[in-house]
C-alpha positions, 0 to 999 in steps of 0.5 A, a space after each residue: 454487511 461491509 465489504 473488502 478493498 485491495 489496496 495497492 500501497 506506493 507501487 509507484 515508479 520510483 519506489 518499484 526501482 528501489 525495491 524491485 529492480 526485477 519486476 518479477 517480485 511484484 508478480 504475485 501482487 499483479 496476480 492478486 490485483 487481477 484476482 481482485 478485479 475479477 471477483 468485482 472487489 474495490 481496489 484503492 492505490 495508495 501513492 506518497 507525494 509532495 505538494 510544491 514547496 514541500 508545505 506538507 514536511 515538517 523540518 521534525 520528520 526525520 525521514 522525510 525533511 531530507 526530500 526538502 534539500 534534495 529535492 524528488 516526490 512531488 505530486 506531479 514527478 513521475 516517479 511518483 505516479 503509480 507503476 504501469 505495471 498496475 495501473 488503475 483502471 476507470 473507477 478506481 480510486 487513488 489516495 495520496 498520502 503525505 506520511 508512511 501509513 496510508 491513512 496519513 493525510 490522504 483521505 483514505 478512511 473517509 474513501 473506504 467509509 463512504 464505499 462501506 469497506 470493513 475489510 482491507 486486504 493490503 499489498 505494497 512496498 515496503 512491508 516495514 514501511 507501508 504496510 506495517 504503519 497502515 496495518 497497525 492504523 487500519 486495526 486501530 480503526 478496527 478494520 478487518 485485515 488480510 496481508 498478502 505475503 507474497 505481495 509486500 515487498 522489503 528490501 530486508 529479507 528477514 525484517 520481511 519475514 519477522 514482520 509476516 510471521 510474528 508481528 503482523 499475524 496479532 492483527 491480521 490474517 496472512 497468507 499469500 496471493 495463491 492462498 487468498 486467491 483460492 478463499 475467493 473461489 
């Protein structure tokens, strides 16, 4: 039988600054992370960043091609490093993705399969970005999925609500971090 991994996605300095200027908004995510560690679950951090020269950004990519002219989001930039409020511990995996989904260009699937992971617990910023894209791809890859609704953030509360209440339940269990923690015991 496989095991579970908590994915902490795009909780990196520049994104936290944009989506969670009040760090209290990330408290449910921090509590879920502590619970996962306490229970010995695998924890995988996912961050989005690009190589120097933006060699991994196609001009056809509407979202990321803007970066070529503006700059930023390189692998070594402070803005792309994991936010200190959820800093990885020794032995916890950090993967770098090149697109919206946590699986895109990151080797995440290989890491998860190598760890015998078959159940993903999704957290991160933003609900309409990395969480949505990762959930869809994880479902297509036959992972069991749980989304912690209060451990995900989005700039638009209505989009967050619709995804959590109407879209995600088709492919995942959706619950709060407290509900998930109670299931773990």
